[in-house]
KEFI-254991 format. One record per residue: chain; z, y, x of N, C-alpha, C in turn. Coordinates in pm, whole numbers, padded with zeros to 5 digits. Layout:
N
<dovex A, <Z, Y, X>, <Z, Y, X>, <Z, Y, X>>,
...
This chain:
230
<dovex A, <-02616, -00431, -00491>, <-02672, -00441, -00356>, <-02562, -00440, -00253>>,
<dovex A, <-02590, -00494, -00139>, <-02492, -00497, -00032>, <-02533, -00398, 00076>>,
<dovex A, <-02483, -00276, 00060>, <-02522, -00165, 00147>, <-02429, -00159, 00266>>,
<dovex A, <-02484, -00143, 00385>, <-02402, -00136, 00505>, <-02427, -00002, 00575>>,
<dovex A, <-02352, 00098, 00533>, <-02368, 00229, 00591>, <-02273, 00246, 00708>>,
<dovex A, <-02310, 00336, 00795>, <-02223, 00367, 00908>, <-02163, 00507, 00895>>,
<dovex A, <-02207, 00580, 00794>, <-02154, 00714, 00771>, <-02049, 00710, 00660>>,
<dovex A, <-01972, 00817, 00651>, <-01867, 00824, 00550>, <-01891, 00946, 00463>>,
<dovex A, <-01903, 00924, 00334>, <-01932, 01033, 00241>, <-01810, 01119, 00218>>,
<dovex A, <-01832, 01234, 00155>, <-01722, 01323, 00122>, <-01623, 01258, 00026>>,
<dovex A, <-01674, 01181, -00070>, <-01586, 01112, -00165>, <-01498, 01010, -00095>>,
<dovex A, <-01556, 00938, 00001>, <-01479, 00839, 00077>, <-01364, 00907, 00151>>,
<dovex A, <-01392, 01020, 00214>, <-01289, 01092, 00289>, <-01180, 01144, 00197>>,
<dovex A, <-01219, 01196, 00081>, <-01121, 01249, -00015>, <-01028, 01138, -00063>>,
<dovex A, <-01084, 01023, -00097>, <-01002, 00912, -00145>, <-00913, 00860, -00033>>,
<dovex A, <-00966, 00856, 00089>, <-00885, 00811, 00203>, <-00766, 00903, 00223>>,
<dovex A, <-00787, 01033, 00210>, <-00678, 01129, 00225>, <-00575, 01111, 00114>>,
<dovex A, <-00622, 01087, -00008>, <-00530, 01066, -00120>, <-00448, 00939, -00099>>,
<dovex A, <-00512, 00836, -00047>, <-00444, 00709, -00019>, <-00331, 00729, 00082>>,
<dovex A, <-00363, 00793, 00193>, <-00263, 00813, 00298>, <-00151, 00905, 00247>>,
<dovex A, <-00185, 01006, 00167>, <-00084, 01095, 00110>, <00014, 01018, 00024>>,
<dovex A, <-00037, 00932, -00065>, <00050, 00852, -00151>, <00138, 00759, -00069>>,
<dovex A, <00081, 00701, 00035>, <00158, 00611, 00122>, <00270, 00685, 00193>>,
<dovex A, <00239, 00803, 00249>, <00338, 00880, 00323>, <00451, 00929, 00231>>,
<dovex A, <00415, 00974, 00112>, <00518, 01020, 00018>, <00604, 00902, -00026>>,
<dovex A, <00542, 00787, -00049>, <00617, 00667, -00089>, <00720, 00632, 00017>>,
<dovex A, <00680, 00636, 00143>, <00773, 00605, 00251>, <00887, 00707, 00258>>,
<dovex A, <00854, 00831, 00228>, <00953, 00939, 00238>, <01058, 00929, 00128>>,
<dovex A, <01017, 00890, 00007>, <01111, 00887, -00106>, <01174, 00750, -00127>>,
<dovex A, <01140, 00655, -00040>, <01187, 00517, -00058>, <01339, 00506, -00049>>,
<dovex A, <01404, 00600, 00019>, <01548, 00595, 00033>, <01624, 00632, -00094>>,
<dovex A, <01559, 00697, -00186>, <01621, 00732, -00314>, <01620, 00610, -00405>>,
<dovex A, <01735, 00574, -00462>, <01743, 00460, -00550>, <01736, 00503, -00696>>,
<dovex A, <01667, 00425, -00776>, <01646, 00456, -00918>, <01720, 00352, -01001>>,
<dovex A, <01816, 00397, -01081>, <01889, 00306, -01170>, <01808, 00287, -01298>>,
<dovex A, <01721, 00188, -01297>, <01635, 00163, -01412>, <01719, 00122, -01532>>,
<dovex A, <01814, 00033, -01510>, <01915, -00004, -01609>, <02048, -00016, -01535>>,
<dovex A, <02151, -00055, -01607>, <02282, -00070, -01542>, <02281, -00182, -01438>>,
<dovex A, <02193, -00279, -01457>, <02192, -00394, -01366>, <02069, -00399, -01276>>,
<dovex A, <01971, -00311, -01299>, <01847, -00314, -01221>, <01831, -00182, -01145>>,
<dovex A, <01826, -00194, -01014>, <01807, -00077, -00928>, <01680, -00096, -00845>>,
<dovex A, <01597, 00006, -00844>, <01471, 00001, -00770>, <01461, 00123, -00679>>,
<dovex A, <01389, 00110, -00567>, <01363, 00228, -00484>, <01269, 00322, -00558>>,
<dovex A, <01291, 00451, -00545>, <01209, 00548, -00617>, <01062, 00538, -00581>>,
<dovex A, <01032, 00479, -00467>, <00893, 00466, -00423>, <00808, 00381, -00517>>,
<dovex A, <00870, 00301, -00603>, <00791, 00213, -00690>, <00709, 00292, -00791>>,
<dovex A, <00744, 00419, -00814>, <00665, 00497, -00909>, <00535, 00548, -00847>>,
<dovex A, <00522, 00537, -00713>, <00402, 00587, -00647>, <00334, 00482, -00558>>,
<dovex A, <00413, 00397, -00493>, <00354, 00301, -00399>, <00248, 00212, -00461>>,
<dovex A, <00263, 00166, -00587>, <00156, 00083, -00646>, <00020, 00154, -00651>>,
<dovex A, <00022, 00287, -00647>, <-00105, 00361, -00648>, <-00186, 00328, -00522>>,
<dovex A, <-00117, 00300, -00411>, <-00190, 00265, -00289>, <-00268, 00136, -00308>>,
<dovex A, <-00216, 00045, -00390>, <-00289, -00079, -00417>, <-00411, -00053, -00504>>,
<dovex A, <-00398, 00043, -00595>, <-00514, 00081, -00676>, <-00622, 00140, -00588>>,
<dovex A, <-00583, 00227, -00496>, <-00679, 00281, -00400>, <-00740, 00169, -00317>>,
<dovex A, <-00657, 00074, -00274>, <-00708, -00039, -00197>, <-00811, -00119, -00275>>,
<dovex A, <-00786, -00137, -00404>, <-00882, -00207, -00489>, <-01014, -00130, -00497>>,
<dovex A, <-01003, 00002, -00512>, <-01123, 00085, -00523>, <-01204, 00080, -00393>>,
<dovex A, <-01137, 00092, -00280>, <-01206, 00085, -00151>, <-01280, -00047, -00135>>,
<dovex A, <-01212, -00157, -00161>, <-01272, -00289, -00142>, <-01385, -00313, -00241>>,
<dovex A, <-01365, -00275, -00365>, <-01464, -00298, -00470>, <-01593, -00219, -00444>>,
<dovex A, <-01578, -00094, -00404>, <-01696, -00008, -00387>, <-01753, -00015, -00246>>,
<dovex A, <-01666, -00003, -00146>, <-01712, 00012, -00007>, <-01703, -00118, 00074>>,
<dovex A, <-01631, -00217, 00024>, <-01622, -00343, 00096>, <-01499, -00354, 00184>>,
<dovex A, <-01473, -00477, 00229>, <-01352, -00505, 00306>, <-01349, -00430, 00439>>,
<dovex A, <-01463, -00416, 00507>, <-01464, -00354, 00639>, <-01411, -00212, 00633>>,
<dovex A, <-01453, -00137, 00533>, <-01403, 00000, 00521>, <-01260, 00005, 00470>>,
<dovex A, <-01227, -00089, 00381>, <-01088, -00096, 00334>, <-00995, -00125, 00451>>,
<dovex A, <-01040, -00211, 00543>, <-00962, -00244, 00661>, <-00935, -00118, 00745>>,
<dovex A, <-01036, -00035, 00759>, <-01019, 00090, 00833>, <-00911, 00177, 00770>>,
<dovex A, <-00912, 00188, 00638>, <-00816, 00272, 00569>, <-00675, 00214, 00580>>,
<dovex A, <-00664, 00082, 00570>, <-00532, 00019, 00582>, <-00471, 00046, 00718>>,
<dovex A, <-00552, 00033, 00824>, <-00502, 00060, 00959>, <-00470, 00208, 00976>>,
<dovex A, <-00550, 00295, 00915>, <-00522, 00438, 00923>, <-00387, 00469, 00860>>,
<dovex A, <-00360, 00407, 00744>, <-00231, 00427, 00679>, <-00116, 00375, 00764>>,
<dovex A, <-00139, 00262, 00831>, <-00036, 00204, 00918>, <-00001, 00299, 01032>>,
<dovex A, <-00102, 00348, 01103>, <-00076, 00433, 01219>, <-00020, 00569, 01178>>,
<dovex A, <-00062, 00621, 01064>, <-00005, 00747, 01015>, <00144, 00728, 00982>>,
<dovex A, <00177, 00616, 00919>, <00317, 00587, 00885>, <00401, 00571, 01012>>,
<dovex A, <00346, 00500, 01108>, <00416, 00479, 01235>, <00443, 00612, 01305>>,
<dovex A, <00340, 00696, 01310>, <00354, 00826, 01376>, <00457, 00913, 01304>>,
<dovex A, <00455, 00908, 01170>, <00549, 00989, 01092>, <00693, 00948, 01122>>,
<dovex A, <00720, 00818, 01125>, <00856, 00771, 01151>, <00901, 00812, 01291>>,
<dovex A, <00811, 00799, 01389>, <00844, 00840, 01526>, <00882, 00988, 01529>>,
<dovex A, <00805, 01071, 01460>, <00834, 01214, 01458>, <00963, 01244, 01384>>,
<dovex A, <00992, 01169, 01277>, <01119, 01188, 01207>, <01236, 01163, 01304>>,
<dovex A, <01227, 01052, 01378>, <01335, 01016, 01469>, <01348, 01116, 01584>>,
<dovex A, <01233, 01166, 01631>, <01237, 01265, 01739>, <01303, 01394, 01691>>,
<dovex A, <01266, 01441, 01573>, <01324, 01566, 01522>, <01472, 01550, 01490>>,
<dovex A, <01512, 01431, 01444>, <01654, 01407, 01419>, <01733, 01414, 01549>>,
<dovex A, <01674, 01365, 01658>, <01743, 01360, 01787>, <01749, 01495, 01857>>,
<dovex A, <01667, 01591, 01815>, <01669, 01723, 01881>, <01804, 01791, 01861>>,
<dovex A, <01858, 01851, 01965>, <01986, 01923, 01952>, <01974, 02035, 01848>>,
<dovex A, <02077, 02050, 01766>, <02073, 02154, 01663>, <02184, 02256, 01688>>,
<dovex A, <02162, 02381, 01648>, <02264, 02486, 01668>, <02385, 02461, 01579>>,
<dovex A, <02498, 02513, 01619>, <02622, 02490, 01546>, <02618, 02549, 01405>>,
<dovex A, <02543, 02658, 01386>, <02543, 02721, 01254>, <02462, 02641, 01151>>,
<dovex A, <02383, 02546, 01201>, <02302, 02466, 01107>, <02384, 02346, 01060>>,
<dovex A, <02414, 02342, 00932>, <02506, 02242, 00878>, <02437, 02125, 00808>>,
<dovex A, <02307, 02113, 00823>, <02233, 02013, 00746>, <02187, 01892, 00828>>,
<dovex A, <02240, 01875, 00947>, <02194, 01765, 01033>, <02215, 01629, 00968>>,
<dovex A, <02332, 01605, 00912>, <02360, 01473, 00852>, <02268, 01445, 00734>>,
<dovex A, <02248, 01547, 00649>, <02160, 01529, 00533>, <02017, 01504, 00579>>,
<dovex A, <01974, 01578, 00679>, <01839, 01562, 00734>, <01820, 01420, 00788>>,
<dovex A, <01920, 01371, 00859>, <01913, 01237, 00917>, <01914, 01129, 00809>>,
<dovex A, <01991, 01151, 00703>, <01998, 01052, 00595>, <01864, 01040, 00523>>,
<dovex A, <01801, 01155, 00496>, <01675, 01155, 00422>, <01560, 01100, 00506>>,
<dovex A, <01550, 01145, 00630>, <01433, 01109, 00712>, <01459, 00994, 00810>>,
<dovex A, <01584, 00961, 00833>, <01613, 00855, 00929>, <01588, 00717, 00872>>,
<dovex A, <01579, 00620, 00960>, <01562, 00480, 00918>, <01616, 00391, 01028>>,
<dovex A, <01647, 00268, 00990>, <01693, 00171, 01089>, <01573, 00090, 01136>>,
<dovex A, <01581, 00033, 01257>, <01470, -00050, 01305>, <01438, -00164, 01209>>,
<dovex A, <01540, -00220, 01147>, <01519, -00332, 01056>, <01436, -00291, 00934>>,
<dovex A, <01474, -00180, 00872>, <01400, -00133, 00754>, <01259, -00088, 00794>>,
<dovex A, <01247, -00028, 00910>, <01116, 00017, 00957>, <01022, -00102, 00976>>,
<dovex A, <01070, -00207, 01040>, <00990, -00328, 01060>, <00956, -00392, 00926>>,
<dovex A, <01053, -00394, 00835>, <01030, -00453, 00703>, <00922, -00378, 00628>>,
<dovex A, <00926, -00246, 00636>, <00828, -00163, 00567>, <00687, -00186, 00621>>,
<dovex A, <00672, -00188, 00752>, <00540, -00207, 00812>, <00487, -00348, 00786>>,
<dovex A, <00576, -00448, 00795>, <00533, -00587, 00771>, <00488, -00605, 00626>>,
<dovex A, <00568, -00554, 00533>, <00531, -00565, 00392>, <00400, -00494, 00362>>,
<dovex A, <00383, -00377, 00421>, <00261, -00299, 00399>, <00137, -00372, 00451>>,
<dovex A, <00141, -00417, 00577>, <00024, -00480, 00637>, <-00012, -00610, 00567>>,
<dovex A, <00084, -00700, 00549>, <00054, -00827, 00485>, <00011, -00808, 00339>>,
<dovex A, <00079, -00715, 00270>, <00046, -00692, 00130>, <-00092, -00631, 00111>>,
<dovex A, <-00120, -00524, 00186>, <-00248, -00454, 00168>, <-00367, -00540, 00212>>,
<dovex A, <-00352, -00608, 00325>, <-00464, -00690, 00372>, <-00490, -00809, 00281>>,
<dovex A, <-00385, -00873, 00233>, <-00405, -00985, 00142>, <-00466, -00937, 00010>>,
<dovex A, <-00423, -00822, -00038>, <-00480, -00764, -00160>, <-00630, -00741, -00144>>,
<dovex A, <-00669, -00682, -00033>, <-00809, -00652, -00009>, <-00892, -00779, 00010>>,
<dovex A, <-00839, -00875, 00085>, <-00912, -01000, 00108>, <-00935, -01078, -00021>>,
<dovex A, <-00829, -01087, -00102>, <-00840, -01164, -00228>, <-00941, -01098, -00320>>,
<dovex A, <-00935, -00965, -00335>, <-01029, -00897, -00422>, <-01173, -00914, -00372>>,
<dovex A, <-01191, -00901, -00242>, <-01324, -00915, -00182>, <-01384, -01053, -00209>>,
<dovex A, <-01304, -01157, -00188>, <-01353, -01294, -00209>, <-01376, -01323, -00357>>,
<dovex A, <-01288, -01269, -00442>, <-01304, -01290, -00586>, <-01428, -01220, -00639>>,
<dovex A, <-01463, -01106, -00580>, <-01582, -01035, -00625>, <-01708, -01117, -00599>>,
<dovex A, <-01714, -01179, -00482>, <-01829, -01265, -00450>, <-01830, -01387, -00543>>,
<dovex A, <-01712, -01446, -00563>, <-01703, -01567, -00646>, <-01739, -01540, -00791>>,
<dovex A, <-01703, -01423, -00843>, <-01732, -01389, -00983>, <-01864, -01314, -00999>>,
<dovex A, <-01935, -01294, -00887>, <-02062, -01220, -00887>, <-02046, -01080, -00945>>,
<dovex A, <-01932, -01017, -00913>, <-01910, -00879, -00954>, <-01863, -00861, -01097>>,
<dovex A, <-01837, -00969, -01168>, <-01791, -00958, -01307>, <-01639, -00959, -01314>>,
<dovex A, <-01585, -00915, -01427>, <-01441, -00920, -01456>, <-01358, -00847, -01349>>,
<dovex A, <-01382, -00719, -01337>, <-01307, -00639, -01241>, <-01157, -00647, -01267>>,
<dovex A, <-01117, -00649, -01394>, <-00975, -00654, -01428>, <-00907, -00777, -01369>>,
<dovex A, <-00977, -00888, -01369>, <-00920, -01011, -01315>, <-00903, -01001, -01163>>,
<dovex A, <-00997, -00933, -01098>, <-00990, -00918, -00952>, <-00879, -00823, -00912>>,
<dovex A, <-00868, -00708, -00982>, <-00766, -00610, -00943>, <-00625, -00663, -00969>>,
<dovex A, <-00605, -00726, -01083>, <-00472, -00778, -01114>, <-00442, -00902, -01029>>,
<dovex A, <-00542, -00989, -01012>, <-00522, -01109, -00932>, <-00487, -01078, -00787>>,
<dovex A, <-00558, -00982, -00729>, <-00531, -00945, -00589>, <-00394, -00878, -00577>>,
<dovex A, <-00356, -00800, -00679>, <-00226, -00735, -00677>, <-00113, -00836, -00687>>,
<dovex A, <-00133, -00939, -00767>, <-00032, -01044, -00780>, <00000, -01105, -00644>>,
<dovex A, <-00105, -01127, -00564>, <-00085, -01185, -00431>, <-00027, -01082, -00334>>,
<dovex A, <-00090, -00965, -00327>, <-00049, -00863, -00231>, <00092, -00812, -00254>>,
<dovex A, <00124, -00782, -00379>, <00258, -00729, -00407>, <00365, -00835, -00389>>,
<dovex A, <00331, -00961, -00409>, <00428, -01069, -00385>, <00467, -01072, -00238>>,
<dovex A, <00368, -01065, -00150>, <00397, -01065, -00007>, <00473, -00939, 00033>>,
<dovex A, <00429, -00825, -00018>, <00494, -00699, 00017>, <00641, -00698, -00025>>,
<dovex A, <00667, -00733, -00151>, <00804, -00729, -00203>, <00894, -00830, -00132>>,
<dovex A, <00844, -00952, -00113>, <00925, -01056, -00048>, <00958, -01018, 00096>>,
<dovex A, <00859, -00972, 00171>, <00881, -00938, 00311>, <00973, -00818, 00326>>,
<dovex A, <00946, -00713, 00249>, <01025, -00591, 00265>, <01172, -00615, 00229>>,
<dovex A, <01197, -00672, 00113>, <01336, -00691, 00069>, <01408, -00792, 00156>>,
<dovex A, <01341, -00901, 00191>, <01405, -01005, 00271>, <01441, -00956, 00410>>,
<dovex A, <01343, -00894, 00477>, <01370, -00844, 00613>, <01474, -00733, 00612>>,
<dovex A, <01472, -00649, 00510>, <01564, -00535, 00504>, <01707, -00576, 00472>>,
<dovex A, <01724, -00671, 00379>, <01858, -00694, 00323>, <01912, -00837, 00337>>,
<dovex A, <01835, -00930, 00390>, <01884, -01067, 00405>, <02009, -01069, 00491>>,
<dovex A, <02112, -01135, 00443>, <02237, -01142, 00517>, <02335, -01031, 00482>>,
<dovex A, <02287, -00927, 00414>, <02375, -00816, 00375>, <02401, -00814, 00225>>,
<dovex A, <02320, -00887, 00148>, <02336, -00894, 00003>, <02346, -01040, -00040>>,
<dovex A, <02416, -01068, -00150>, <02418, -01204, -00203>, <02276, -01250, -00238>>,
<dovex A, <02249, -01378, -00225>, <02115, -01430, -00247>, <02063, -01400, -00387>>,
<dovex A, <02151, -01409, -00487>, <02110, -01382, -00625>, <02064, -01237, -00639>>,
<dovex A, <02137, -01145, -00580>, <02100, -01003, -00588>, <01970, -00977, -00512>>,
<dovex A, <01953, -01046, -00402>, <01830, -01032, -00322>, <01709, -01077, -00403>>,
<dovex A, <01720, -01192, -00468>, <01610, -01245, -00548>, <01581, -01156, -00668>>,
<dovex A, <01687, -01102, -00728>, <01668, -01012, -00843>, <01594, -00886, -00800>>,
<dovex A, <01629, -00833, -00684>, <01563, -00713, -00634>, <01415, -00739, -00608>>,
<dovex A, <01385, -00854, -00546>, <01245, -00890, -00519>, <01168, -00903, -00649>>,
<dovex A, <01224, -00976, -00745>, <01155, -01003, -00871>, <01131, -00874, -00950>>,
<dovex A, <01231, -00788, -00957>, <01217, -00665, -01035>, <01112, -00572, -00975>>,
<dovex A, <01116, -00556, -00843>, <01015, -00473, -00778>, <00876, -00530, -00800>>,
<dovex A, <00864, -00660, -00783>, <00735, -00727, -00795>, <00677, -00710, -00935>>,
<dovex A, <00758, -00738, -01036>, <00709, -00728, -01174>, <00671, -00585, -01209>>,
<dovex A, <00752, -00489, -01166>, <00722, -00348, -01194>, <00587, -00309, -01136>>,
<dovex A, <00561, -00348, -01010>, <00437, -00311, -00943>, <00315, -00377, -01009>>,
<dovex A, <00328, -00503, -01046>, <00216, -00574, -01109>, <00186, -00515, -01246>>,
<dovex A, <00291, -00486, -01322>, <00271, -00426, -01454>, <00209, -00288, -01441>>,
<dovex A, <00253, -00214, -01341>, <00195, -00082, -01312>, <00045, -00094, -01291>>,
<dovex A, <00004, -00189, -01210>, <-00139, -00211, -01182>, <-00214, -00247, -01309>>,
<dovex A, <-00155, -00335, -01391>, <-00221, -00378, -01514>, <-00240, -00261, -01611>>,
<dovex A, <-00139, -00178, -01623>, <-00147, -00062, -01713>, <-00254, 00036, -01667>>,
<dovex A, <-00270, 00048, -01535>, <-00367, 00143, -01479>, <-00509, 00086, -01470>>,
<dovex A, <-00530, -00035, -01516>, <-00662, -00098, -01506>, <-00774, -00015, -01569>>,
<dovex A, <-00756, 00042, -01688>, <-00864, 00125, -01744>, <-00901, 00242, -01653>>,
<dovex A, <-00800, 00305, -01589>, <-00829, 00415, -01497>, <-00903, 00363, -01374>>,
<dovex A, <-00865, 00246, -01325>, <-00934, 00186, -01211>, <-01082, 00164, -01244>>,
<dovex A, <-01111, 00117, -01366>, <-01249, 00098, -01409>, <-01327, 00229, -01403>>,
<dovex A, <-01265, 00337, -01452>, <-01332, 00466, -01455>, <-01364, 00515, -01315>>,
<dovex A, <-01267, 00503, -01225>, <-01287, 00550, -01088>, <-01393, 00467, -01017>>,
<dovex A, <-01386, 00336, -01031>, <-01482, 00246, -00966>, <-01624, 00273, -01016>>,
<dovex A, <-01640, 00284, -01147>, <-01773, 00308, -01202>, <-01829, 00443, -01158>>,
<dovex A, <-01742, 00544, -01153>, <-01783, 00677, -01109>, <-01831, 00672, -00964>>,
<dovex A, <-01755, 00607, -00878>, <-01790, 00602, -00736>, <-01917, 00520, -00712>>,
<dovex A, <-01931, 00409, -00780>, <-02051, 00327, -00762>, <-02176, 00406, -00799>>,
<dovex A, <-02164, 00485, -00904>, <-02279, 00565, -00947>, <-02307, 00678, -00850>>,
<dovex A, <-02202, 00751, -00810>, <-02220, 00865, -00721>, <-02263, 00823, -00581>>,
<dovex A, <-02207, 00712, -00532>, <-02238, 00666, -00396>, <-02360, 00576, -00392>>,
<dovex A, <-02406, 00534, -00510>, <-02516, 00437, -00518>, <-02484, 00315, -00430>>,
<dovex A, <-02366, 00260, -00452>, <-02314, 00157, -00363>, <-02229, 00058, -00442>>,
<dovex A, <-02252, -00070, -00417>, <-02169, -00175, -00477>, <-02169, -00291, -00378>>,
<dovex A, <-02069, -00293, -00290>, <-02069, -00383, -00176>, <-02018, -00522, -00210>>,
<dovex A, <-02093, -00624, -00169>, <-02051, -00763, -00179>, <-02032, -00816, -00037>>,
<dovex A, <-01911, -00861, -00007>, <-01879, -00906, 00128>, <-01919, -01052, 00149>>,
<dovex A, <-02047, -01075, 00163>, <-02096, -01212, 00179>, <-02098, -01258, 00324>>,
<dovex A, <-02092, -01164, 00418>, <-02099, -01200, 00560>, <-01992, -01126, 00640>>,
<dovex A, <-01874, -01120, 00587>, <-01768, -01041, 00649>, <-01663, -01132, 00713>>,
<dovex A, <-01620, -01092, 00831>, <-01508, -01159, 00898>, <-01379, -01094, 00847>>,
<dovex A, <-01287, -01174, 00794>, <-01166, -01119, 00735>, <-01051, -01104, 00834>>,
<dovex A, <-01079, -01121, 00962>, <-00978, -01097, 01063>, <-00945, -00948, 01064>>,
<dovex A, <-00817, -00909, 01041>, <-00781, -00768, 01034>, <-00809, -00691, 01166>>,
<dovex A, <-00825, -00766, 01277>, <-00840, -00700, 01406>, <-00985, -00696, 01454>>,
<dovex A, <-01077, -00749, 01376>, <-01217, -00754, 01417>, <-01302, -00666, 01329>>,
<dovex A, <-01398, -00597, 01389>, <-01488, -00509, 01315>, <-01622, -00573, 01287>>,
<dovex A, <-01660, -00669, 01369>, <-01795, -00723, 01358>, <-01809, -00813, 01237>>,
<dovex A, <-01928, -00815, 01184>, <-01960, -00904, 01075>, <-01995, -01038, 01134>>,
<dovex A, <-01954, -01144, 01070>, <-01985, -01276, 01123>, <-02127, -01317, 01089>>,
């Protein structure tokens, strides 16, 4: 059924909080580099950031694109606010006896370029992931959830990885290294989603049963800035 509620259940709020928590932690640990092999280096955030796409799939599959859009924007504004506060606290004068200013700035600081790259990758990736899954659900009449979750991730993570790495490092790294970084991050995230598919099935089925809800976006406007249904 295509249920259009205006209230938000306790489960919806809990999952929304978990989504934003994973996003905020991912942004915080993104500065740590992980030497996967001698030749492959990934940001540590790849072990958690793909979880936000799983949450995005769950939101869209159960609650529909309109509510998923709300959560995506909530994550965006929370991330923006967090970065602003990091920069403000870094800029505050510190006493001479406190010797951790440089370390604090390294961990929590960011450059405008990386900040823009992060937000651009997040918005384009998450919205495309949600839109593709939503449209595929209608096209498949709700069948083959695995195809929708993996298919939408293939599109969303491609945009996210390409935008983030390109905007962050273009002109500072050789083109071959840039492409390798994009490809490795992309493949890791897609494989992560595929491996977690059985868990996604369990969560989706649980929520559909508990919420008595299975939304099909047959009359939805996919403009990220519009709330009204067309």
